[in-house]
C-alpha positions in Angstrom: 0.0 0.0 0.0 1.4 3.4 -1.0 1.9 6.1 1.7 -0.8 8.6 2.4 -0.3 12.0 0.7 -1.9 13.8 3.7 -0.8 11.9 6.8 2.3 10.5 8.5 2.6 6.8 8.2 1.4 5.5 11.6 -1.5 3.7 13.0 -3.1 6.8 14.4 -3.8 8.1 10.8 -4.1 4.7 9.0 -7.9 4.6 8.7 -8.0 8.2 7.3 -6.6 6.8 4.1 -10.1 5.4 3.3 -12.0 8.6 4.0 -13.7 10.5 1.2 -12.3 13.9 0.0 -15.3 15.7 1.7 -14.6 13.9 5.0 -10.9 14.8 4.9 -11.8 18.4 4.1 -14.0 18.5 7.2 -11.3 16.8 9.3 -8.6 19.3 8.3 -11.0 22.2 8.8 -11.9 20.9 12.3 -8.2 20.7 13.1 -7.6 24.3 11.8 -10.7 25.8 13.4 -13.5 27.5 11.4 -13.0 31.1 12.6 -11.6 33.1 9.7 -11.1 36.5 11.4 -11.8 39.9 10.0 -9.9 41.8 7.3 -10.4 44.7 4.9 -9.7 43.7 1.3 -7.9 45.2 -0.6 -6.8 47.7 2.0 -5.1 45.0 4.1 -2.6 44.5 1.2 -1.3 48.0 1.0 2.2 48.8 2.4 3.7 45.3 2.0 2.2 43.6 5.1 3.8 40.4 6.4 2.9 37.9 3.8 3.1 34.1 3.9 3.4 32.6 0.4 2.9 28.9 -0.5 4.6 28.5 -3.8 3.2 26.3 -6.6 4.7 22.8 -6.6 5.4 23.4 -10.3 8.9 25.0 -10.6 8.1 27.0 -13.8 4.9 28.5 -12.4 6.7 29.5 -9.1 9.6 31.0 -11.1 7.2 33.2 -13.1 5.7 34.5 -9.8 9.1 35.0 -8.1 10.6 36.9 -11.1 7.6 39.2 -11.4 7.6 40.3 -7.7 9.7 43.3 -6.7 12.6 42.8 -4.2 10.8 44.9 -1.6 8.0 42.2 -1.5 10.5 39.6 -0.3 11.7 41.7 2.6 8.4 41.1 4.4 7.5 37.7 3.1 8.0 34.1 4.3 7.8 31.3 1.7 6.8 27.7 2.0 8.3 25.8 -0.9 9.2 22.3 -2.0 12.8 21.4 -1.5 13.3 21.4 -5.3 12.8 25.2 -5.3 15.7 26.1 -2.9 17.8 27.7 -5.7 14.8 29.7 -7.0 14.0 31.1 -3.5 17.6 31.7 -2.5 18.2 33.8 -5.6 15.7 36.3 -4.3 17.2 36.1 -0.8 13.8 35.3 0.6 13.1 33.7 4.0 11.6 30.2 3.5 10.9 26.8 4.9 11.3 23.8 2.7 9.7 20.4 2.6 9.8 17.1 0.7 6.7 15.2 -0.4 6.8 12.9 2.5 7.5 15.6 5.0 4.5 17.8 4.1 2.0 15.4 5.7 0.0 16.0 8.9 1.8 14.5 11.9 5.3 14.5 10.4 7.9 16.4 12.6 8.9 18.7 9.6 5.2 19.5 9.1 4.9 20.4 12.8 8.0 22.7 12.5 6.5 24.3 9.4 3.3 25.0 11.3 5.2 26.5 14.2 7.2 28.7 11.8 4.1 29.9 10.0 2.4 30.9 13.2 5.6 32.5 14.6 5.9 34.6 11.4 2.4 35.9 12.2 1.4 37.0 8.7 -1.4 39.5 7.9 -1.8 38.0 4.4 -1.3 34.6 2.9 -0.9 33.9 -0.8 -1.6 30.4 -1.9 -0.3 29.5 -5.4 -1.1 26.2 -7.1 -3.4 23.3 -6.6 -5.3 22.8 -3.5 -3.6 20.3 -1.1 -5.2 19.8 2.3 -2.0 19.9 4.5 -0.8 23.2 3.0 -4.3 24.6 3.1 -4.4 23.7 6.8 -1.1 25.6 7.3 -2.5 28.6 5.5 -5.5 28.7 7.8 -3.6 28.1 11.1 -1.0 30.7 10.2 -3.2 33.4 11.6 -3.4 35.5 8.4 -6.8 37.2 8.2 -6.6 37.5 4.4 -5.8 34.2 2.6 -5.7 34.5 -1.1 -6.0 31.7 -3.6 -6.2 31.6 -7.4 -7.2 28.1 -8.5 -10.3 27.0 -6.7 -13.1 28.9 -4.9 -14.0 25.6 -3.1 -11.2 26.1 -0.6 -13.2 28.3 1.7 -12.7 28.8 4.7 -9.0 27.7 4.3 -8.7 30.5 1.7 -11.1 33.3 2.0 -10.4 35.3 -1.1 -10.4 33.8 -4.6 -8.9 36.0 -7.3 -9.3 35.1 -11.0 -6.7 36.9 -13.1 -8.3 37.4 -16.5 -5.5 38.6 -18.7 -2.7 38.9 -16.2 -0.6 36.7 -14.0 -1.1 36.0 -10.3 2.0 38.2 -9.6 0.7 41.1 -11.7 -2.6 41.0 -9.8 -0.9 40.8 -6.4 1.4 43.7 -7.4 -1.7 45.7 -8.4 -3.2 45.2 -4.9 0.0 45.8 -3.1 0.3 49.1 -4.9 3.4 48.4 -7.1 3.6 50.8 -10.0 
């Protein structure tokens, strides 16, 4: 049997492998808490607030976002990225935490460290790039960021509470517009 993509390999989480997507969504939401907090969108994005960014697992998509963001953005940002993106992130001298596929599962010690670092960073805004993945959606929610922005799926509420759909621009261009970059 292959390892669970969501949970540490141990008996405690073994039976969760057989749960439906809806049941797992509810379980992660219960662990994260349903309270979403209050924020003022788009005013809460002005002035480069502390921002937690979950990079897309796809290196090319993450690279497009990283290149399009100004250097000042990374001074007040903390990134969560797959270990394959270390060179990309370090080129921008951004603060980050890295994970492997097996480490980014609920119950893993690295996952618990990521959770602690996200909470300690205390972001005001969270930007979630890429496909919805329950463990990282959980981290976005428990980070404490009032404004949690996603781009791919509006079905991630309340993990993400703002869904932006860039019509003719990229995610980075849309974020730059809201952050007030000229």
